[in-house]
VOFI-166013 format. One record per atom (N, C-alpha, C): residue in one letter; x, y, z. Coordinates in steps of 0.1 Angstrom, whole numbers, plus 5000, padded with zeros to 4 digits. Each point is the difference from the previous one (the first is absolute). Example, Ala and Ser with C-alpha at 12.3 -4.5 7.8 and 13.67 -1.06 7.14 Angstrom:
// residues 2
a513249435078;a499150125000;a500950125000;s499650114993;s500950115000;s499250115008;
***
This chain:
// residues 523
m678421172615;m498849894999;m499050045003;p499150014996;p498350015004;p499949945017;t498950075007;t499849965014;t498649995000;i499549915015;i499050015002;i499850035014;t499550084995;t499650125015;t498749945008;n499649985013;n499049885008;n499650175010;p499049985003;p499049884993;p499749974984;i499349884994;i499850034990;i498650044992;l499349975014;l498950025000;l499050095019;p500650104993;p499650105015;p498449955008;g500150045007;g498850035002;g499549825011;y498749995002;y499249905001;y500049914989;h501249895000;h500149914994;h501049875003;p499149975009;p500449845008;p500049864993;d501349925012;d500149864997;d499849994985;p501250084994;p500149924987;p500249884997;s499849904988;s500249914992;s500250114986;i501549915002;i500550034979;i500249884999;l499650034983;l499949924991;l500850014986;r500949944994;r499950024986;r499749914987;v499850024994;v499249924988;v500550034987;g501049954993;g500950074988;g500550115008;d499950124991;d500750134999;d499350095011;d498849955003;d499350085012;d499849985014;y500350085007;y499550005014;y499050025006;y499649925009;y498650085006;y500249975015;i499150125016;i500249935010;i498650074999;a499949885012;a498250035005;a500350025013;t499150115005;t499750065016;t498849975005;s500250015010;s498849945014;s499350174999;t498649974995;t499050125004;t499550025012;f499449895005;f499049995015;f498650044992;e499350125010;e499150034999;e499450044985;w500850064991;w499750104992;w500049884988;f498850074988;f499849944989;f500350074990;p500549974989;p500049864993;p501249885011;g500149935000;g500949905008;g501549984995;v500849965007;v501350024992;v500650074992;q500950145000;q500450014992;q501749894992;i499450044986;i501649974993;i500650104992;h501350065001;h501050094994;h500549834992;h500450134989;h500949944986;h500850075002;s501449974994;s501250044997;s500949954988;k501050044994;k500349934987;k501850005012;d500450105007;d501350025002;d500449985018;l498849965008;l500350025013;l500350135004;q500150104996;q500050165001;q498450074998;n499549994989;n498550085001;n499149924997;w499150005009;w498749925008;w499150094990;k499049924997;k498550044994;k499249905006;l498850085004;l498549925009;l499849964988;l499749875003;l499249924986;l498649964996;t499849975010;t499149905004;t499149945020;y499049994996;y499349965015;y499449884996;p500049915005;p499649834993;p498750005003;l499750065018;l499049925008;l499450104997;t498950054992;t499250104994;t498349995003;r499749855003;r498249975003;r499949995016;t498950005004;t499849935013;t500149875003;s499749944984;s500349824999;s500850005004;q501450054999;q500949995007;q500950005007;l499650185007;l499950015013;l498650155005;d499849855012;d498950115006;d500350085011;m500350135001;m500450025013;m499250085009;i498849984995;i498850095010;i500549995009;g500250075014;g499849975013;g501449955005;n501150004990;n501549985006;n500550075010;i500649945008;i500650105010;i500950114996;n501250115008;n500550084994;n501149914999;s501050014990;s501249895000;s499749894996;g498749984999;g499449854995;g500249964983;g499849914991;g499550014987;g500849934996;v500950024990;v501449964989;v501150035008;w500749885010;w501550005004;w500749944985;a500850035000;a501949914995;a499249904987;p499750094991;p500149904985;p501249944999;c499849914995;c500949904990;c499850014985;l500950054991;l499849994989;l501049904991;s499649894995;s500449924990;s499950004986;y500449894993;y500449984984;y500049854995;s499649904997;s500549864994;s499549944989;d500449984991;d499049994988;d499050084991;g500650104999;g499050104994;g499150055009;v500149985016;v498850045005;v500250125015;f499650095002;f500750065010;f499049985012;y500549985014;y499049905014;y500350205010;l498849985004;l499850085014;l499649965014;i500750005007;i499749945015;i499750145008;y498850035003;y500050055009;y499349995013;t500050055016;t499649985008;t498850155004;d498149955004;d499350085000;d499950015016;v500850045007;v499850025014;v498750075004;k499149945006;k498750005008;k500150125011;s500649905014;s500350085009;s501449955006;r500750085005;r501449995009;r500450015011;s499150095006;s499950015018;s499849955011;g500649935009;g499649965012;g501349834995;a498949905006;a501449854996;a499549954984;f499050034996;f499249964984;f501050064990;k500249994990;k499850074989;k499349884988;d499550074992;d498549944988;d501350014991;t500449924991;t501249994990;t499649954986;h499350044990;h499249914989;h501050034989;n500249884994;n501450024991;n499249944986;y500150084989;y499949944990;y501050034990;l499549954987;l501249984985;l498850044987;v500450134998;v499550024983;v501150014989;t499449934988;t501349974988;t499350124994;a501250014988;a499950054988;a501050024990;e499549974991;e501049984989;e500950154996;n499550074999;n500850194996;n500250065017;i500650064999;i499850055016;i499250105001;s499650064986;s499050125006;s498649964998;g499949855001;g498549925000;g499349964989;p499249964996;p499049985014;p500749885011;w499650045016;w500549895007;w498749945006;s500449865004;s498849904998;s499650025016;e498749965004;e499249975007;e500849955011;p499850005014;p501349945011;p499849855003;v500550005004;v500049855006;v500649985009;y499449965008;y499949985018;y501649915006;l500350025005;l501249905004;l500349985014;n500250095013;n499849955015;n499950165001;s499949955014;s499950135014;s501349985007;s500849935003;s501049935011;s500850125002;g500150104990;g501050125005;g499750074988;f501350125000;f500250104987;f501550014996;d499850084994;d501749984991;d499649914988;p498949954989;p500449864998;p500750054984;s500949894997;s500550014994;s500349874987;l500250004987;l499749854992;l501749984995;y500449865003;y501349974991;y499949944989;h500049994986;h500449964994;h501449864998;e499549885000;e501149914998;e500350004990;e501449924997;e500049954983;e499549914997;d499449925007;d499449864994;d498750054995;g499750155010;g498149994990;g499350045013;s500249915011;s499450025013;s499850205008;k499249975003;k499850165011;k499949985011;w499950115006;w501150035018;w498950075005;l499049995007;l499750135008;l501349975018;v500650145000;v500450055016;v499250125006;n499949995008;n499150105010;n500449985015;m500250135007;m500049985014;m499149955006;i500149965008;i498949895012;i500050125016;w498450024996;w499950055014;w498949955008;d501250045013;d499549885015;d499650105010;h498349995001;h499650095008;h499849965014;r501049905004;r499549955018;r501150065009;k499450015013;k500650025010;k501549964996;g501450055005;g501149955003;g500249974990;t500150014985;t501149944988;t499750124993;n501149934990;n500750154989;n498949964993;s499450144998;s499150044994;s500250004985;f501150004995;f500949994988;f500849864997;a498949905000;a500649885003;a500549914989;g500750094990;g500749914991;g499150074984;i500849864990;i499950094987;i498949834998;a499250004992;a499149864994;a500549994987;l500249894996;l500049944983;l498949884999;q498850074987;q499649874998;q499950044981;q499649874998;q499850014984;q498750034992;f500550114990;f498950054994;f499149894989;s499149984997;s500149924987;s499050104993;p500650024988;p498850084987;p499149934995;e500549904998;e498649894996;e498650065007;e500549955012;e499150015015;e499750135002;n500750084998;n499250165008;n500449995011;k501049935009;k499450055014;k501749925004;l500050025011;l501549965007;l499749825004;v501349924998;v499649875005;v501349895004;g499949925010;g500849955007;g500550045011;p500949965008;p500250015014;p500650155002;i499950075013;i500350125000;i501349995011;k501150084996;k501349975012;k500350135002;n500450005011;n500850135007;n501449974994;i500550104989;i501449974998;i500850125006;f499850065010;f501050115000;f499350105019;k500749975007;k499450065013;k500650165003;g500950034991;g500450135000;g501350005007;t501150125004;t500850025007;t500050055013;e500650025008;e500250095015;e499250184995;l500050004987;l499450205001;l498649955000;g499449865000;g498650015003;g498950054986;l498750034997;l499050034996;l499949974983;t500949864999;t500149954991;t498450034988;e500550054986;e498950064991;e500749984990;a499450054988;a500050014986;a501049894994;p500049874994;p500249904997;p500349994982;h501350014998;h500149964984;h501249935001;i499349874992;i501549954994;i500550004984;y501250015005;y501149934989;y500649904993;k500349974991;k500749905000;k500949984986;r501650015011;r500850024987;r501349945008;n501449934988;n500749905004;n499949895008;g498849965002;g499049885004;g499750025016;y500050135002;y499550035016;y499050094997;y499049965009;y498450105002;y500450095010;y499750134999;y500650135001;y498350015009;l499850005017;l498950075006;l500150145003;v500050134994;v499850105003;v499050115009;t500449985009;t498850065007;t499750155013;a499450055004;a500450115006;a499649985015;e500850075007;e499849945015;e500250145013;g500150015008;g500150135009;g498750104998;g498749974994;g499050085000;g500450114990;t499150064999;t500050094983;t500050115007;g500650055012;g500650145003;g501550024998;y500750025015;y501050064998;y500949884997;e499749905006;e501049845003;e499849934989;h498950084986;h500249904993;h501249954992;a499649904994;a501149914993;a500149894989;v500949994992;v499849864989;v501249925004;t499149845006;t500949925001;t499549904988;v501749885001;v500249914988;v499849865004;a499849925002;a499849844998;a500749974991;r500449835000;r500349984985;r499749845005;s499549894989;s499849845003;s500249904987;t500449924999;t500649934991;t498149974994;h499850025007;h498149924998;h498750125008;l499550044988;l498950035002;l499550005010;s499549885010;s499649985012;s500450015012;g501550024995;g500950005010;g501049945008;p500750015004;p500150105012;p500850094995;y499750155007;y500850104995;y501050035004;e500950054997;e501450075006;e500050085004;v499950145010;v500250094998;v501150084998;d500350104991;d501350044999;d500650075010;p501249995002;p500750055008;p500250155005;e499850064992;e500050194999;e498950035002;n498549945002;n498750065001;n500350095009;p499250134994;p499250004990;p500650034990;i499650064986;i501149964991;i499350215000;l499050055005;l500350134994;l498550075015;t500650085004;t499350085011;t500350164999;s499750085008;s499650115005;s500650065008;d500849905010;d500750015014;d501050135000;k499450084996;k501450075002;k499350175001;q500050035011;q499050124998;q500050134991;e501450024993;e500050094990;e499649984986;s499549834998;s500050004987;s499050074998;y500250054987;y498250074991;y498949905001;l500049924997;l499049874995;l500149925014;q499050025005;q499649955012;q498949894995;k500249915007;k498749865004;k499749884990;a502050054997;a499849874986;a499849855006;g499449964988;g499649825002;g499150014990;h499149875001;h499249924986;h500750054992;g501149884991;g500350034989;g499749864988;s500450014995;s499649894985;s501250104992;i500549884992;i501149964996;i499549994982;v500750044990;v500350004984;v501449984992;e499949944995;e501450024987;e499650064986;t500950044997;t500250104989;t500349924987;p500149994989;p499949964991;p502149945001;d500750115003;d501550025002;d500149915008;g499549925013;g500049945009;g500150085012;e500250094997;e500050155013;e498549965013;w500550045009;w498349965011;w499850085011;y498650064998;y499650105008;y499449945009;m499550125012;m499049965010;m499250085003;a498650044999;a499150075002;a499649995012;h499950115011;h500050045012;h498750085004;l499249975011;l499450155005;l501350035009;c499650155003;c500550085006;c499250145006;g500750075011;g498950145004;g500650135003;r499850084999;r500950125003;r499450135006;p500550015014;p499050035010;p500750175003;v498850065002;v500250164997;v500150025013;k499549965009;k499650085012;k499949885014;e501150005012;e500149875009;e499449874995;g500150004985;g500049814999;g499250014993;n498850064992;n498850064996;n500450004981;c499549894992;c499749974992;c499050044991;i499950154996;i498650004994;i500049954984;l501049984991;l499449964994;l500049834998;g499749895015;g500449894995;g501049974999;r499749834993;r501549915001;r500150034986;e501250014996;e499950034986;e500849854996;t500650004980;t501049924999;t500950064996;a501249935001;a500950004999;a500849894993;l501150034992;l501149894996;l501250025000;q501149875004;q500749995000;q501049884993;k501050044994;k500849884994;k500749905008;c499949854994;c501149945011;c500849884989;r500349885012;r501349984996;r499949855004;w500549874995;w499949925006;w501549955002;t500149985014;t501449945003;t500349864993;d501649985005;d499949854989;d499549875013;d500150015005;d499049935008;d498649995005;g499950044991;g498350034994;g499150115009;w500150065003;w499550085011;w499750154993;l498850075005;l499150134993;l500950135007;r500950084991;r500350115011;r499450114991;i500050155008;i499550104996;i501650114999;e499650054984;e501750064997;e499950095013;g500950025003;g500450145010;g500049945014;g499149855001;g499550005014;g498849985005;p499349965009;p498949935003;p499250195003;h500050085000;h499650115001;h499950104986;p498450044998;p499550054988;p500750074996;q500550054988;q500450084993;q499450094989;t499850125001;t499450114994;t500450004989;a500749994993;a500550044988;a500449884994;i500149884990;i500949934997;i500149944981;e501050024996;e500450004989;e499349854993;v499950054988;v498849894988;v501450044989;t500049864989;t500550034992;t499549994988;f499050074997;f498850054988;f499450075007;t499150094989;t499150075006;t499350044986;n498350085001;n499250014992;n499250135005;e500350094989;e499550125006;e498650094996;n499449884997;n498550014990;n498649945011;n500249995012;n499250005008;n500650065012;v499750134999;v500350045016;v498550074999;k499850005015;k498650045011;k500250104997;p498950084998;p499650165004;p500150055008;e500150145005;e499750015018;e498850105001;t499350034989;t498750064999;t499249894999;f498749985004;f498749924997;f499350145004;r498950014985;r499350114998;r498749895000;d498350025002;d499249905001;d498750104989;d500050054989;d498950075000;d498249944997;f500049855003;f499049954997;f499849994988;s500850004986;s498750004991;s500349904995;s500449895005;s500049874990;s498849915005;d499449904996;d498949885003;d501149915011;e500850065002;e500649845011;e501250095006;l500049975013;l500650035010;l501749954997;s500750125006;s501549985000;s500649865011;l500849934990;l500749875008;l500450065021;h500150115002;h500650045013;h498850055008;w499049994997;w498350045008;w499949865004;n499849995019;n499949865005;n498450065008;a499549915002;a498650025011;a500449915009;l499050005013;l500049905009;l498949915001;r501049905001;r499249865000;r498750004987;r500050034991;r499249964988;r500250094991;p499249964986;p500650074986;p499550084998;f500350084988;f499450124998;f498350004991;t498849985007;t498849984997;t499150134997;d499350004991;d499450115000;d498550045014;d500349905006;d498850055014;d501150135006;w501249975001;w500850145006;w500950044992;l500150004993;l501750054990;l498949984984;s500650174994;s499150044984;s501250094994;l500449944986;l500850104990;l499150054991;k498949954996;k498850014992;k499150125005;e499349975012;e498850094999;e500550195002;r500949984999;r500250135002;r501650024994;p500049994989;p501050014988;p501550115005;g501449945000;g500950075007;g500049995010;y499249975010;y499749995013;y500449825004;l500650015016;l499749845004;l498950065012;r498949934998;r498950035012;r500349905007;l499950025016;l499949955012;l498649965008;k499549914995;k498850015012;k500449965013;g499550095009;g500250005012;g499349895008;q501149915008;q499149915005;q500949965018;e500649904999;e500149955016;e501150105003;s500250065014;s501250055007;s501149944998;m501250115002;m501649965000;m499949875015;n499449975005;n500249855012;n499349904992;s499649994988;s499449924995;s500949864994;l499949885006;l500749894990;l499149964988;h499050054993;h499249974994;h499850064985;r499150135002;r499850114989;r500050084997;q501650035000;q500250164997;q500350064993;s500050104992;s500050054987;s501250095003;l501249944998;l501250035001;l500649984987;l500850034995;l501250014991;l501050055002;a501249955000;a501150015006;a501349974990;r501150065001;r501649994996;r501049975005;r500749875002;r501250035011;r501050165000;l500450025011;l500850104997;l501249965001;e500849994990;e501549964996;e501850045008;t499250195001;t501050065003;t499950085015;f500950095002;f500050035015;f499850164995;q500150054992;q499750114997;q498850024986;a499250085002;a498649954990;a499150125006;e499650024984;e498950145000;e498749924998;v498649965003;v499349954996;v498850114996;e498950024990;e499250114994;e498249915001;t499550065001;t498549934992;t498850124995;g499049984995;g499050104993;g498649915005;i499150075011;i499349925002;i498850115002;a499049914988;a498950104997;a498849895014;f499650095011;f498949905015;f499350115008;q498449984997;q498850075005;q499749935011;p500449985014;p499649865010;p499350105008;e498549925002;e499150075004;e499949955020;h501249985003;h499849935017;h501449974999;f499650005016;f501649965005;f500449864999;q499349934998;q500049884997;q500549934985;q500350154993;q500649954991;q501350144994;m501149924997;m501550044995;m500249914989;a501250134996;a501249944991;a500650064997;g501449934999;g500950064996;g501849945002;l500750095004;l501449904996;l500749925014;i499949945000;i500949915009;i501649975001;f500450005013;f501449884998;f499549925012;y499949874994;y499749885009;y500549845001;y500050035011;y500849815004;y499649935002;d499049985004;d498649875003;d499050105013;t498949905002;t498750075005;t500850075014;d501149945005;d500250055012;d501050214998;d500449984992;d501150104996;d500050034986;y499650214999;y499650044989;y500250135007;v500150114985;v499850145003;v499150034987;y499150075005;y499250064987;y499050104998;l500750104989;l499750095001;l498150034991;r499150075004;r498849944997;r499250104997;i498950014992;i499250074999;i498349975006;t499650055005;t498849935007;t498950105007;h499050014998;h498650095007;h499950065011;h499450115006;h499949985014;h498950074998;e499449975013;e497950085000;e500050165004;e501150035005;e500550154999;e500850094992;k500849934998;k501150084993;k500149984985;g499249894994;g500049944986;g501149924998;l500850024990;l501249924994;l501050075007;i500749865005;i501650005008;i500949914995;l501250045005;l500849964997;l500749975011;g500849855002;g500750005011;g500849855001;i500849965005;i501049885001;i499149915016;i500049844993;i499649955011;i501349905003;r500650025008;r501249875003;r499649895011;s500249894994;s499549915011;s501749885003;k500350045009;k501649965006;k499749875009;h500649905002;h499649885006;h498549955000;g499550024989;g498450005003;g499450095010;v500750115006;v499050125003;v499750114992;y498850054999;y499750064991;y500150185008;d500750064987;d499550175002;d500050084988;e500050125002;e499650114990;e501250115003;l500850024993;l501250095005;l499750084997;l499250124996;l499750134998;l499150075013;e501150105006;e498650045016;e499350104987;e499749994992;e499050084990;e500249944988;e498449994996;e500449884985;e499850164995;i500250014986;i500050064987;i498850064992;s499650054999;s498550064992;s500150004988;l499249914989;l500450014981;l498650095000;p500850064991;p498950114988;p499449854993;e498750024998;e499549904993;e500350044983;q500349874993;q500650044987;q500549804996;d499550014987;d500449864994;d501049945005;y501450055002;y501449954997;y500550055012;y500949885007;y500650065007;y501849914999;h501150095004;h501349924995;h500249975020;l501049874998;l500149945013;l501649994996;k501450005009;k501149974997;k501249985013;a500449894998;a500949995013;a501249964996;v501250015011;v501150094995;v501249895010;l500449905000;l501049895008;l501650045000;d500550005011;d501549994996;d499749945019;h500749894995;h500249865009;h498849985008;e499649995016;e499349975002;e498850155006;r500450104997;r499950135001;r498850024984;l498150025004;l499450034994;l499750134996;s499550084992;s499250135000;s499149994987;f498950065004;f498749984996;f499650154994;y499349994986;y499950124996;y498650024996;y499250084994;y499150044990;y500150114991;s498849964991;s500150144987;s498950034996;l498850094998;l499250044991;l500050014988;d501250014996;d500250034982;d501049894997;g500949955005;g501349955000;g500850034995;e500350135005;e501250124999;e500750035010;k498950075008;k500250055015;k499449895011;w501549955006;w499949925012;w499750035011;e499449945010;e500150035011;e500149875014;l500450095012;l500949825006;l499049965013;v499749884995;v499049995013;v500849915011;k501249985001;k500749975009;k501049954998;k501250035007;k501250004995;k500749875013;e500949944987;e501149885007;e499449925007;m498949894999;m499749955011;m500349915000;d500149885011;d501049934997;d499349844999;i500949904990;i498649924996;i500749845000;s501450045012;s500949854999;s499349905006;h498550035003;h499849905006;h498749944988;l500550034987;l499249894990;l501349944999;s500249935007;s501149874999;s499349875003;d501349894993;d499849875008;d500450005018;d501050085003;d500750015009;d499450045016;d498950085000;d499450145007;d498549905005;a500149865003;a498749955003;a500049915011;d499449935009;d500249955007;d500149814994;l499250024991;l500049924990;l500849954986;i501149964998;i500850004983;i499550034990;r500250054989;r498850014989;r501250034993;f499049984984;f501249974986;f499850074993;t498950125003;t499950054987;t500950124990;g499550135003;g500850124996;g498750154999;t500950094998;t499450125000;t498849964984;f498750075000;f499450034985;f499750145003;i499750054982;i499450124999;i498949994991;g499150055009;g498849954989;g499150165002;l499049934993;l499050094998;l498249885007;c499550075003;c499049945008;c498550075005;a498749935003;a499150104999;a498949865014;q499650075008;q499049945009;q498750065001;d499249935004;d498250025001;d499649905009;l500150075015;l499849915013;l498549974997;s499550084992;s498249985004;s499649884988;g500949994992;g499349904992;g499650054984;q500350084998;q499050144990;q501149954992;q501749965001;q500750054989;q500150084992;k500350095006;k500350134994;k501349984988;p499950104993;p501349984987;p500750065005;a501450014995;a500650104999;a501449924991;d499950174991;d500449964986;d501350094999;f501449904999;f501050064997;f500950014989;d500750144997;d499849974988;d501750004994;y500949995010;y501049964993;y501249985015;f501049904999;f500849965009;f501450064997;l500650045005;l501850014998;l500849985014;y500749904997;y501449965006;y500750034998;k501150045004;k500950114996;k501649965012;e500449924995;e501749985011;e501050105002;l500350125009;l500950095000;l501449935001;h500149905002;h501549965005;h501150004985;
***
């Protein structure tokens, strides 16, 4: 019998919202400060998943300039009713200290690939919004409530309010329908109806190693909700679990009446650090005779689960190469906080090359010229070719492994007033700047250089070449385990990206031209 191997979406793909429409399955995941907003993957068989689209492609839908690290799009919810797809999402503007500014929006589309509508503002009372479609046609929004007051439970419960499609706004009273269990940190609500019960599926325990999925049910939408006596129904509270951090679940029924739960997870490499970020896994479920949801095999995540159907036509490739010969960027590319616009990126100014016009520093929350893709494996080789002639030490370009403005490792070409063109490594660890080479490498003046990185779990090695054939070691086996959710004082939520970038801190926008980008998984 064929099996599903977890995680089904490796690398940074957190907070999955799973949906079936006909024979098609979709998963929407959080994208935080990365643009475009919300990834939607598609599958016909629950085994093989392909990145399909991004609904939030315009600044009118998602304006993240200045958004904090791990702000932006939190926990989207994808649903479908009467021929229309609904996507609910949060744009988080601040999250440190007592307050969280969390603005919730709705966009719709008749086709999953778009076009998606302009956003409808909903509320800002908390994050993780979800839309429930009642059998009578009414629609109801649930989201966690954030309480900033001293001495209170910050995760104050789950708010329920009706949404009016005719008026495009929330209407009627707001009710706190569930205040959570003793696990605390109640968030990520989704409501499902089955056999006369409303099931409220929530995440609890926090999104780290105590993460869990809990369930409560009621015969009335507005409660009161009875807590599952065997909660949590999914968690990774066993040290030997391959998939850690299991939680934030959503469920789906197949045409044959089988049930599955999509949930996030993490796989640590060193001292509990998950450099790939929080990933998406899938578990098979069953319903007990007394109407409670259970995970097949017990409440801990399974690495492999058997399925009764398969489709071998949608297999994800293990190598991604972009020669920048198209007028459009691949779906795998993302930018920080802003769309792909001609003022910083071009595929046309030098045909066959990606041109990045140097702008702000790696510390900027505004206008970085950085194009990157997710790291989705622990062993990989990454390579690029770059044409770049900096004239000043404030002009830099190269290959970067990036988590956020505090943590990155950057192999960059720049100019030194005495040495000319040089190659070196910049590292930021917990916000502390460093240059890792005792003496930076002098480069001969030529039109073109090759840069390469080889990753083995948390160990990263950088190389360069003048001809693309003979490679010279720059630095061997740097520890990049700080590129993770787990290695900072303030909890973070994204994952490692591999990218191309250019900076011009003088404001002259010196361009760097990249000929190709190769990402090869080695496992």
